N, C-alpha and C positions, 0 to 999 in steps of 0.2 A: 345844294342842287348840283347834279352831275351834268356835264356837257361832253358829248363825244365829238371830238374834233377830227374831221376827215380832210380838211384843207386849211391852208394858212389863212385864207380869207375869213374863215369862221373865227379864227383867233382875233383878227382885227375887230370884228363885230362884238365878240365877247369882251374884249379889252375896253372898247368904247362903252358898252353897257355897264360894266363893273365900275368904270371911272365915273360915269354919270350917277350911278346908284350911290356912290360915296360922296357925291356932291362936289367933285373936283373938276376943274377945267383942265385943258391940256397943259397950260403953263404950270399949274399947281402940281399935277402929277409929275411932270418933267423935273420940277425942283426937288421933289421927294426922291427921285431915282438918279438925279444928276444928269439929266438930258434936257435939251432945249424943247420949247413948245413945237418948233418946226419938226424936230425928230419924232416927237410923240404923234403929231399929225400924220407924218409919213408912215409910221408903224401901224396906225389905225387903217390907213388906206392901202398900204403895201406891206403887210405883215411878214412876207417872205424874206424881208431884209433884216429881221431881228436876229441878233446874236443870242446864243444860249445864255450868256451872262445877263444880257438885257431882259430876256424872257424871265429868268429866275428873279431878277430884281422887281420886275413889274408884277409878277405873281405874288410875291411877298407883300408888296405895297398895296395891291388891290385885294388882299385877303383871300387869295386863291392858292391852290396847290396843284402840282403836277403829279399824277400817278401813272406809272408805266406798268402794264401787266400784259400777260398773254391774252390774245383774243379767245373768246369762248369757242369759236369755230376756227381751229388752227389749220383749216384746209388751204388758207392763203399763205401759209408759211413757205419759206424757201425750200424747194424740193431737194436741195443738196444738203440741208440741215439734217442732223441725226433725228430719228423719230423715236417717240416714246413707246415702250412696250409695257403692257400691264398698267400699273399705277405710277410708274416712274414719270418724271418730267425731263424731257431732253432739251438741252440748250444748244 
């Protein structure tokens, strides 16, 4: 199942749902990723405080993966970024 995350709060909700779907409590998840139950609780409530390393560890443990791709509607892209012409992709 795909989830489009547009805010960090959505990650907290997704993390909680995935943890519960796996039948894990916060302590058990924390033990698997080397974090305390209190830290897992805070991450679910305030996911903006998660480091990239913690995010990747949680994703792997929860059976999730992170995909980064260009948005289908690239109109929100940085106006200073080079633009594609024809079939090229500009980065």
